[in-house]
BAVOMAR-889095 format. One line per field, with one value per residue: residue number from 0; x, y, z of N, C-alpha, C in turn. Coordinates in Angstrom, 1 decimal, padded with zeros to 4 digits, always signed. Example, Ala and Ser with C-alpha at 12.3 -4.5 7.8 and 13.67 -1.06 7.14 Angstrom:
! residues 2
i = [0,1]
n_east = [+013.2,+012.8]
n_north = [-005.7,-002.2]
n_up = [+007.8,+007.1]
ca_east = [+012.3,+013.7]
ca_north = [-004.5,-001.1]
ca_up = [+007.8,+007.1]
c_east = [+013.2,+012.9]
c_north = [-003.3,+000.0]
c_up = [+007.8,+007.9]
***
This chain:
! residues 207
i = [0,1,2,3,4,5,6,7,8,9,10,11,12,13,14,15,16,17,18,19,20,21,22,23,24,25,26,27,28,29,30,31,32,33,34,35,36,37,38,39,40,41,42,43,44,45,46,47,48,49,50,51,52,53,54,55,56,57,58,59,60,61,62,63,64,65,66,67,68,69,70,71,72,73,74,75,76,77,78,79,80,81,82,83,84,85,86,87,88,89,90,91,92,93,94,95,96,97,98,99,100,101,102,103,104,105,106,107,108,109,110,111,112,113,114,115,116,117,118,119,120,121,122,123,124,125,126,127,128,129,130,131,132,133,134,135,136,137,138,139,140,141,142,143,144,145,146,147,148,149,150,151,152,153,154,155,156,157,158,159,160,161,162,163,164,165,166,167,168,169,170,171,172,173,174,175,176,177,178,179,180,181,182,183,184,185,186,187,188,189,190,191,192,193,194,195,196,197,198,199,200,201,202,203,204,205,206]
n_east = [+001.0,+002.0,+004.7,+008.4,+009.7,+012.2,+013.6,+014.4,+015.1,+015.4,+015.9,+014.4,+015.6,+014.9,+016.4,+015.8,+015.7,+018.1,+019.4,+018.9,+019.6,+020.7,+019.7,+017.2,+015.6,+015.6,+014.0,+011.7,+010.8,+010.6,+008.3,+006.4,+006.0,+005.1,+003.7,+000.7,+000.1,-000.6,+001.5,+002.2,+001.7,+003.0,+001.9,+000.1,+001.7,+003.1,+004.8,+008.2,+010.8,+013.5,+016.8,+019.0,+021.3,+022.9,+023.6,+025.8,+025.2,+023.7,+023.8,+021.7,+022.1,+020.4,+018.4,+018.1,+018.0,+019.1,+019.9,+019.6,+020.4,+018.6,+018.7,+016.3,+014.3,+010.7,+007.9,+005.1,+001.6,+000.4,-001.3,-000.5,-001.9,-004.3,-004.2,-005.6,-007.6,-008.9,-011.5,-013.7,-017.1,-018.1,-020.1,-022.9,-023.8,-025.6,-023.4,-021.6,-020.0,-018.7,-015.5,-013.8,-010.5,-009.8,-007.5,-007.5,-009.7,-010.7,-012.0,-013.5,-015.9,-017.4,-020.7,-020.8,-018.6,-019.4,-020.8,-022.8,-026.3,-026.5,-028.5,-029.4,-030.8,-032.9,-034.6,-033.5,-030.8,-028.7,-026.5,-027.3,-027.0,-028.7,-029.0,-029.0,-030.7,-031.7,-034.1,-035.1,-034.8,-032.4,-031.8,-028.9,-027.6,-025.5,-024.4,-023.8,-020.6,-020.1,-017.6,-015.8,-014.3,-011.9,-010.8,-007.9,-008.4,-007.8,-006.0,-005.8,-004.2,-004.4,-003.4,-003.4,-002.1,-001.9,-003.0,-004.0,-006.9,-009.5,-011.9,-013.2,-013.5,-015.7,-018.7,-021.1,-024.9,-025.8,-023.9,-022.8,-021.9,-020.5,-019.7,-017.9,-015.8,-014.9,-013.7,-011.5,-010.0,-006.5,-005.6,-007.0,-008.5,-009.7,-012.1,-012.9,-015.5,-016.4,-016.2,-015.9,-015.4,-014.9,-016.3,-018.6,-017.6,-019.1,-020.7,-019.2,-018.7,-018.0,-020.6]
n_north = [-001.1,+001.0,+002.9,+003.3,+005.9,+007.0,+010.4,+013.4,+016.8,+020.3,+022.3,+025.3,+027.4,+030.1,+032.9,+033.6,+031.1,+030.3,+030.1,+027.6,+024.1,+022.6,+020.2,+020.0,+022.4,+021.8,+019.4,+020.4,+022.1,+020.3,+018.7,+020.6,+021.0,+018.6,+017.1,+015.2,+015.8,+014.6,+013.1,+013.0,+009.8,+008.5,+008.7,+009.2,+011.6,+011.1,+011.5,+012.6,+010.3,+009.9,+011.7,+011.3,+012.4,+015.3,+017.9,+020.6,+023.8,+026.9,+030.3,+032.7,+035.5,+038.4,+036.8,+036.0,+033.6,+030.1,+027.4,+024.2,+020.9,+018.0,+014.6,+012.2,+010.0,+009.4,+008.7,+007.0,+006.8,+004.2,+001.9,-001.9,-003.3,-005.5,-005.9,-006.1,-004.1,-002.1,+000.1,+002.7,+003.4,+005.9,+007.0,+006.8,+006.2,+006.1,+005.4,+003.8,+002.7,+004.5,+004.8,+005.6,+006.2,+007.7,+009.3,+009.3,+009.5,+009.0,+006.4,+004.2,+001.6,+000.0,-000.5,-003.0,-004.5,-005.2,-007.6,-009.7,-010.9,-007.0,-004.2,-000.7,+001.2,+003.5,+005.2,+005.2,+005.8,+003.9,+001.1,-002.2,-005.8,-008.4,-010.8,-014.2,-017.2,-020.1,-019.5,-017.8,-014.0,-011.8,-008.5,-007.0,-004.1,-001.4,+000.7,+004.0,+004.6,+002.3,-000.4,-001.8,-004.2,-004.4,-005.2,-003.8,-003.1,-001.5,+001.6,+005.2,+008.0,+011.2,+014.2,+017.0,+019.4,+023.0,+024.1,+026.1,+028.4,+026.3,+025.3,+023.2,+022.2,+023.5,+023.2,+020.6,+020.9,+018.3,+017.5,+016.6,+017.9,+016.3,+014.3,+016.2,+016.9,+014.1,+013.8,+015.6,+014.6,+013.8,+011.1,+008.1,+005.0,+002.2,-000.2,-003.8,-005.9,-008.4,-011.1,-014.2,-013.2,-010.3,-007.0,-005.6,-005.7,-006.7,-008.7,-011.1,-011.9,-014.1,-016.3]
n_up = [+000.1,+000.9,-000.5,-001.0,-002.6,-004.6,-005.2,-006.9,-006.3,-006.4,-004.1,-002.5,-000.1,+001.9,+003.2,+005.8,+007.2,+007.4,+009.7,+010.7,+010.9,+007.8,+006.7,+008.3,+007.5,+004.6,+004.8,+005.9,+004.1,+001.8,+002.5,+002.9,+000.3,-001.1,+000.7,+000.9,-001.7,-004.9,-007.2,-010.5,-012.0,-009.9,-007.2,-004.1,-002.1,+001.3,+003.4,+004.1,+004.1,+004.2,+003.5,+001.2,-000.2,-000.5,-002.8,-004.0,-002.6,-003.9,-004.5,-006.3,-008.3,-007.5,-005.9,-002.6,-001.7,-000.9,-003.1,-003.3,-004.5,-004.4,-003.2,-002.2,-000.1,-000.4,+001.2,-000.1,-001.0,-002.8,-003.6,-005.0,-008.0,-007.6,-004.7,-001.6,+000.3,+003.0,+003.8,+004.5,+003.7,+001.4,+000.2,-002.3,-005.8,-008.9,-010.3,-008.9,-005.8,-003.4,-001.8,+001.0,+002.6,+004.6,+004.7,+001.9,-000.7,-003.2,-004.3,-006.1,-006.5,-009.4,-010.4,-011.6,-010.4,-008.1,-005.4,-006.9,-007.2,-007.7,-006.6,-006.9,-004.6,-005.0,-003.5,-000.6,-001.7,-001.8,-002.6,-002.9,-001.9,-003.2,-001.6,-001.8,-000.2,+001.5,+002.4,+001.2,-000.6,+000.8,+001.6,+001.5,+002.6,+001.5,+003.7,+004.3,+006.0,+006.7,+007.1,+004.7,+002.6,-000.1,-003.5,-005.3,-008.5,-010.6,-011.6,-012.3,-013.6,-013.8,-015.4,-013.8,-014.1,-014.7,-017.9,-019.2,-020.7,-021.7,-024.0,-024.1,-021.5,-020.4,-018.7,-019.3,-019.7,-018.9,-016.8,-013.6,-010.3,-008.9,-010.9,-012.4,-010.5,-009.9,-012.7,-012.3,-010.5,-009.6,-009.2,-009.2,-008.0,-008.8,-007.7,-006.5,-005.4,-006.0,-005.2,-003.0,+000.7,+000.3,+000.3,+002.6,+005.9,+008.0,+006.7,+006.8,+009.1,+011.8,+012.8]
ca_east = [+000.1,+002.7,+005.9,+009.4,+010.0,+013.5,+013.0,+015.2,+014.2,+016.2,+015.1,+014.8,+015.7,+014.8,+017.4,+015.3,+015.8,+019.6,+019.9,+018.4,+020.4,+020.5,+018.7,+015.9,+015.0,+015.2,+012.9,+010.6,+010.4,+009.9,+007.0,+005.4,+005.7,+004.8,+002.9,-000.6,-000.1,-000.4,+002.7,+001.8,+002.4,+004.0,+000.9,+000.0,+002.7,+002.8,+006.0,+009.5,+011.4,+015.1,+017.6,+020.2,+022.3,+022.8,+024.6,+026.4,+024.2,+024.1,+023.0,+021.9,+022.0,+018.8,+017.7,+019.1,+017.8,+019.9,+019.1,+020.4,+019.5,+018.5,+018.4,+015.5,+013.0,+009.5,+006.6,+004.0,+000.5,+000.0,-001.6,-000.5,-003.1,-004.9,-003.9,-006.7,-007.6,-010.1,-012.0,-015.3,-018.2,-018.3,-021.4,-023.3,-024.7,-025.6,-022.0,-021.2,-019.8,-017.5,-015.1,-012.6,-009.4,-009.6,-006.5,-007.7,-011.3,-011.0,-012.0,-014.8,-016.3,-018.4,-021.8,-020.5,-017.8,-020.2,-021.5,-024.0,-026.9,-026.5,-029.2,-029.4,-032.1,-033.2,-035.2,-032.3,-029.5,-027.6,-026.5,-027.6,-026.6,-029.5,-028.3,-030.0,-030.7,-032.8,-035.2,-035.4,-033.8,-032.0,-031.1,-027.7,-027.4,-024.1,-024.7,-022.6,-019.9,-019.8,-016.2,-015.7,-013.0,-011.9,-009.6,-007.8,-008.3,-007.5,-005.5,-005.8,-003.6,-004.9,-002.6,-004.1,-001.3,-002.2,-002.8,-004.4,-008.2,-010.0,-013.4,-013.8,-013.7,-016.8,-019.3,-022.5,-025.9,-026.0,-022.7,-023.2,-020.9,-019.9,-018.8,-016.7,-014.9,-014.1,-012.9,-010.4,-009.0,-005.5,-005.2,-008.2,-008.6,-011.0,-012.1,-014.1,-016.1,-017.3,-015.7,-016.3,-014.6,-014.9,-017.5,-019.0,-016.9,-020.1,-021.5,-018.6,-018.2,-018.4,-021.7]
ca_north = [-000.1,+002.3,+002.4,+004.2,+006.3,+008.0,+011.5,+014.5,+018.3,+021.6,+023.1,+026.9,+027.8,+031.5,+033.6,+033.7,+029.4,+029.8,+029.8,+026.0,+023.0,+022.6,+019.0,+020.3,+023.3,+021.2,+018.5,+021.3,+022.7,+019.3,+018.3,+021.8,+021.2,+017.2,+016.1,+015.2,+016.0,+013.6,+013.4,+012.2,+008.4,+008.3,+008.5,+010.3,+011.4,+011.3,+012.4,+012.5,+009.0,+010.3,+012.3,+010.4,+013.1,+016.9,+018.4,+021.9,+025.0,+028.1,+031.6,+033.4,+037.0,+038.7,+036.0,+035.7,+032.2,+029.1,+026.3,+022.8,+019.7,+017.1,+013.4,+011.9,+009.1,+009.6,+007.7,+007.3,+005.8,+003.7,+000.1,-002.6,-004.1,-006.8,-005.5,-006.1,-003.1,-001.8,+001.5,+003.0,+003.7,+007.4,+007.4,+005.8,+006.7,+005.3,+005.0,+002.8,+002.9,+005.4,+004.3,+006.6,+005.5,+008.7,+010.1,+009.2,+009.5,+009.0,+004.9,+003.6,+000.3,+000.4,-001.5,-004.5,-005.1,-005.4,-008.8,-010.0,-009.6,-005.7,-003.1,+000.6,+001.4,+005.0,+005.9,+005.5,+006.3,+003.2,-000.2,-003.5,-007.1,-009.4,-012.4,-015.7,-018.2,-021.0,-019.0,-016.7,-013.1,-010.7,-007.4,-006.8,-002.7,-000.9,+001.9,+005.0,+004.7,+000.8,-000.9,-002.3,-004.9,-004.6,-005.6,-002.9,-003.7,-000.4,+002.8,+006.3,+009.1,+012.2,+015.3,+018.3,+020.5,+024.2,+024.0,+027.4,+028.0,+025.3,+025.4,+021.6,+022.1,+024.0,+022.1,+020.5,+020.8,+017.1,+017.1,+016.9,+018.4,+015.0,+013.8,+017.1,+016.6,+013.1,+014.1,+016.5,+014.0,+013.4,+010.0,+007.3,+003.7,+001.1,-001.6,-004.8,-006.8,-009.5,-012.3,-014.3,-012.4,-009.0,-006.4,-005.2,-006.5,-007.3,-009.8,-011.9,-012.2,-015.4,-016.4]
ca_up = [+000.1,+000.8,-001.1,-000.9,-003.9,-004.9,-005.9,-006.9,-006.7,-006.3,-002.7,-002.3,+001.3,+002.2,+004.1,+007.3,+007.5,+007.2,+011.1,+011.1,+010.2,+006.6,+006.6,+008.8,+006.8,+003.5,+005.2,+006.0,+002.5,+001.0,+003.0,+002.5,-001.3,-001.4,+001.5,+000.7,-002.9,-005.9,-008.3,-011.7,-012.2,-008.8,-006.1,-003.1,-001.2,+002.5,+004.2,+003.8,+004.7,+004.5,+002.5,+000.9,-000.9,-000.7,-003.7,-003.6,-002.6,-004.7,-004.4,-007.6,-008.3,-007.2,-004.9,-001.5,-001.2,-001.5,-003.9,-003.2,-005.3,-003.1,-003.4,-001.1,-000.3,+000.0,+001.6,-001.0,-000.9,-004.1,-003.8,-006.1,-008.4,-006.7,-003.3,-000.9,+001.3,+004.0,+003.8,+004.7,+002.3,+001.8,-000.5,-003.2,-006.8,-010.1,-010.7,-008.1,-004.3,-003.0,-000.5,+001.7,+003.6,+005.8,+004.1,+000.4,-000.9,-004.6,-004.7,-006.8,-006.9,-010.2,-010.3,-012.5,-009.5,-006.6,-005.2,-007.6,-008.2,-007.0,-007.1,-006.6,-004.1,-005.5,-002.3,+000.2,-002.5,-001.5,-003.3,-001.9,-002.6,-003.2,-001.2,-002.1,+000.8,+001.3,+003.1,+000.2,-000.9,+002.0,+000.9,+002.3,+002.2,+001.7,+004.1,+004.4,+007.0,+006.8,+006.5,+003.4,+002.0,-001.5,-004.2,-006.1,-009.7,-011.7,-011.1,-013.2,-013.1,-014.6,-015.5,-013.4,-014.2,-015.7,-019.3,-019.8,-021.0,-022.7,-024.5,-023.7,-020.2,-019.9,-018.1,-020.0,-018.6,-018.1,-016.0,-012.4,-009.9,-008.7,-012.2,-012.7,-009.2,-010.1,-013.7,-012.0,-009.4,-010.2,-008.6,-008.9,-007.7,-009.0,-006.7,-006.8,-004.2,-006.5,-004.8,-001.5,+001.3,+000.0,+000.8,+003.9,+007.0,+008.9,+005.9,+006.8,+010.4,+012.3,+013.5]
c_east = [+001.0,+004.2,+007.0,+009.8,+011.3,+013.3,+014.4,+014.6,+015.2,+015.2,+015.5,+014.5,+015.8,+015.8,+016.9,+015.3,+017.3,+020.0,+019.6,+019.6,+019.9,+019.3,+017.4,+015.2,+014.7,+013.9,+011.8,+010.0,+009.9,+008.6,+006.1,+005.0,+005.0,+003.8,+001.6,-000.8,+000.1,+000.4,+002.3,+002.5,+003.1,+003.1,+000.9,+000.8,+002.4,+003.7,+007.0,+010.0,+013.0,+015.7,+018.7,+021.4,+021.9,+024.0,+024.8,+025.1,+024.7,+023.0,+023.0,+021.5,+020.6,+018.0,+018.8,+018.9,+018.9,+019.2,+020.0,+019.5,+019.9,+018.2,+017.7,+014.8,+011.9,+008.5,+005.4,+003.0,+000.2,-000.1,-001.2,-001.9,-003.2,-004.6,-005.4,-006.6,-008.9,-010.4,-013.2,-016.3,-018.4,-019.7,-021.7,-023.9,-024.9,-024.4,-021.2,-021.2,-018.9,-016.9,-013.6,-011.5,-009.2,-008.6,-006.7,-009.0,-011.4,-011.1,-013.2,-014.9,-017.6,-019.5,-021.6,-019.5,-018.3,-020.7,-022.5,-025.0,-027.1,-027.8,-029.1,-030.8,-032.3,-033.8,-034.0,-031.0,-028.4,-027.6,-026.8,-027.3,-027.8,-029.2,-029.5,-029.6,-032.0,-034.2,-035.8,-034.3,-033.5,-031.4,-030.2,-027.6,-026.0,-024.2,-023.4,-022.0,-019.5,-018.2,-016.4,-014.1,-013.0,-010.8,-009.3,-007.4,-007.5,-007.1,-005.6,-005.3,-004.3,-003.9,-003.5,-003.4,-002.0,-002.0,-003.3,-006.0,-008.5,-011.6,-014.0,-014.2,-015.0,-017.7,-020.7,-023.6,-026.0,-024.9,-023.0,-021.7,-020.0,-018.9,-017.7,-015.9,-014.3,-013.4,-011.6,-009.7,-007.8,-005.4,-006.6,-008.1,-009.8,-011.0,-013.2,-014.1,-016.8,-016.7,-015.9,-015.2,-014.6,-016.2,-017.5,-018.2,-017.9,-020.7,-020.7,-017.8,-018.7,-019.8,-021.6]
c_north = [+001.3,+001.9,+003.7,+004.6,+007.4,+009.0,+012.4,+015.6,+019.2,+022.2,+024.4,+027.2,+029.5,+032.0,+033.4,+032.0,+029.3,+029.4,+028.2,+025.2,+023.0,+021.2,+019.3,+021.4,+022.4,+020.4,+019.2,+021.7,+021.7,+018.4,+019.4,+021.7,+019.8,+016.7,+016.2,+015.8,+014.8,+013.9,+012.5,+011.0,+007.8,+007.9,+009.3,+010.1,+011.9,+012.0,+011.8,+011.3,+009.4,+011.1,+011.7,+011.1,+014.3,+017.3,+020.0,+022.8,+026.3,+029.0,+032.2,+034.6,+037.4,+038.0,+035.5,+034.3,+031.4,+027.9,+025.3,+021.6,+018.6,+015.9,+012.9,+010.9,+009.5,+008.6,+008.2,+006.3,+005.2,+002.1,-000.8,-003.1,-005.3,-006.9,-005.4,-004.8,-002.7,-000.5,+001.8,+003.6,+005.1,+007.9,+006.7,+006.6,+005.9,+004.4,+004.0,+003.0,+003.5,+005.2,+005.5,+005.7,+006.5,+009.8,+010.3,+008.6,+008.9,+007.0,+004.8,+002.3,+000.3,-000.8,-003.1,-005.1,-005.2,-006.9,-008.7,-010.9,-008.3,-005.0,-001.9,+000.9,+003.2,+005.7,+006.2,+005.9,+005.4,+002.0,-001.2,-004.9,-008.0,-010.9,-013.3,-016.5,-019.2,-020.5,-017.7,-015.5,-012.2,-009.7,-006.9,-005.3,-002.3,+000.4,+002.9,+004.7,+003.1,+000.7,-001.7,-003.1,-005.0,-004.9,-004.6,-003.4,-002.8,+000.8,+003.7,+007.7,+010.1,+013.8,+016.4,+019.6,+021.7,+024.2,+025.2,+027.3,+026.9,+025.3,+023.9,+021.3,+022.8,+023.0,+022.1,+020.5,+019.5,+016.8,+017.5,+017.2,+017.3,+014.5,+014.7,+016.9,+015.3,+013.2,+014.8,+015.8,+013.4,+011.9,+009.2,+006.0,+003.2,+000.2,-002.5,-005.4,-008.1,-010.9,-012.8,-013.7,-011.1,-008.4,-005.9,-006.3,-007.4,-008.4,-011.2,-012.3,-013.5,-015.6,-017.0]
c_up = [-000.1,+000.0,-000.7,-002.3,-003.7,-005.8,-005.7,-007.1,-005.9,-005.2,-002.5,-000.7,+001.4,+003.2,+005.7,+008.0,+007.5,+008.7,+011.7,+010.5,+008.9,+006.1,+007.1,+008.0,+005.3,+003.7,+005.2,+004.6,+001.8,+001.4,+002.7,+001.0,-001.7,-000.5,+000.9,-000.7,-004.0,-006.9,-009.4,-012.1,-011.0,-007.8,-005.3,-002.1,+000.4,+003.4,+003.9,+004.6,+005.2,+003.3,+002.5,+000.3,-001.2,-001.4,-003.2,-003.6,-003.3,-004.6,-005.4,-007.4,-008.3,-006.4,-003.9,-000.9,-001.6,-002.1,-003.9,-004.0,-004.4,-003.7,-002.1,-001.2,+000.2,+000.3,+000.7,-000.9,-002.5,-004.1,-005.1,-006.4,-007.8,-005.3,-002.8,+000.1,+002.0,+004.1,+004.2,+003.5,+002.6,+001.0,-001.7,-004.3,-007.8,-010.6,-009.9,-006.4,-004.1,-001.9,-000.2,+002.7,+004.8,+005.1,+002.5,+000.2,-002.3,-005.0,-005.1,-006.9,-007.8,-009.9,-010.8,-011.6,-008.2,-006.6,-006.1,-007.2,-007.1,-007.4,-006.5,-005.9,-004.3,-004.3,-001.1,-000.4,-001.8,-002.5,-002.2,-002.5,-002.2,-002.8,-001.2,-000.9,+000.7,+002.0,+002.2,-000.1,+000.5,+001.2,+001.8,+001.9,+002.7,+002.3,+004.3,+005.9,+007.5,+006.4,+005.5,+003.1,+000.6,-002.1,-005.0,-007.6,-011.0,-011.0,-012.2,-012.7,-014.3,-014.4,-015.3,-013.6,-015.0,-017.1,-020.0,-020.3,-022.0,-022.9,-024.2,-022.4,-019.5,-019.6,-019.1,-019.1,-018.1,-017.1,-014.6,-011.5,-009.4,-009.8,-012.5,-011.5,-009.5,-011.5,-013.3,-011.0,-010.1,-010.3,-008.4,-008.7,-008.1,-008.3,-007.3,-005.4,-004.6,-006.2,-003.5,-000.6,+001.4,+000.1,+002.2,+005.0,+007.7,+008.0,+006.3,+008.2,+011.1,+013.0,+014.9]
***
């Protein structure tokens, strides 16, 4: 779920931080720049792990700050495909079930990846599993806040860096705010619960 990624960056240290140890000032600037940010094709950055190499520092004309090329390792959230993770249901819509881990919200379980047969309850706005038993069908609801175990089946990175005005970005009348937000998510995971042992934890507790 969490990986160490080797990175290289040039860190600018303003003059008022010169009184601090260089490593501490660089660590603070790196965390300020990267923590809780998604790096394209890398993942969600969590925190600095360590600094492996510091190159020479330079002060350029017209800028009193120092500039140092830094080699470092960063803790990144990026589950591998087919990894089993546990989160909480954040919400439901016709598009599927949205899951949050607390620090990462962009996880979607599409309808075809739910336990089947599945049905969307328009009144309650939740998905349910129509579980067949000898006594008939029982509706098992996927309520908001319930813990859910899922398998990661896909990941999507979107380059959200500024590209200037775009006419294609104008929202169409049929586009909801939720759809617009999801399109702008730089990193999205797709999950599946369509196999035994996956789904709400309460479904699989020993009786």
